N, C-alpha and C positions, 0 to 999 in steps of 0.2 A: 282165345281172347287174351289180350294183354291190356292192363291198366297201370299207368304210372302216374305218380304225382310228383311235382317238382316245385321248388321255389326258384324263381328266375329273378335275380338281382339286376336292376337296371341302373344306368347312370342317373344322378340326381335330376329330378323333375321330368324324366323321360318315361315314367311308368305308363301313362296313357298312350303315348305314341308307340311304345314297344308292344303294348297290349294289342293294338290294332294290327301290327305286323304279325304277331303270333297267331292271330285268328285266321290268317291266310293259309296256315298249315292244316292239312287234313287230319281230323281226329283230335285237334287241340282245342281246349276250352280254358278260358281264364275266369277264375272264380272270385277274384278280388286282389287287393293289394296295390292298386295303381297309385293311390295317394302316397303310400309308403315306399314306392319304388321297389317293392318285393312282391312279385306277382305269384299268386297261387295258381298253378297250371296242372291240368290233367291231359294225358294223351291216351287215347283208346284206339284199339283196332280189333278186328274180328279174326285176324290171321292167327295161325298156330305158331308162327315163328316170331321171335322177339325182334328180328331184324328191322321191319318197318318202324317199330317204335324206337329202337335204338338209333336208327338213321335220323328220325325226327328229333330226338333228344340232342344228337350231335349237331344238327342243323340249327337248332335254337341258339346255340352258343355263338353262331356267326351272324345273328341278326343284329343290325345296327342298333346300338344303345344297350345291348346286353353286356353286363359285366361278367356274370357267371351263372351257372345253373347247379342246383343241388337236388339230387334224387332223394325223395323222402319215402316213397313207397312203390313197390312193384307187385302186381298180382299177375300170374300167368296160369291160365287154366284152359280146359278144353270146352267148357260150356260157353254158349253164346250169351249175349246180353238178354235176349228174350228168355232163355232158360233161367238165368239168374233172377230176372224180374218175376217169373212165375213162382220160383221158390219163395220169394219174399211175400207175395200175395197169398 
């Protein structure tokens, strides 16, 4: 499993539009920031390789309206999301 969080800076006033475009990517969630044009984004996958997540991170830079992306956090582990939730509960 890989989980990454990013800040995605958008062109002024394009936060909401870019948000909708990002939601089209598998494993991508936008958690806020549309009004500030600085989107708080997570990317998750169940794979053991970082490759699908890094491919998605690279693709986000090419989305119309995106100025840049900044990786904030990365977690890579062998447990699945189900196992992680079980540990919390």
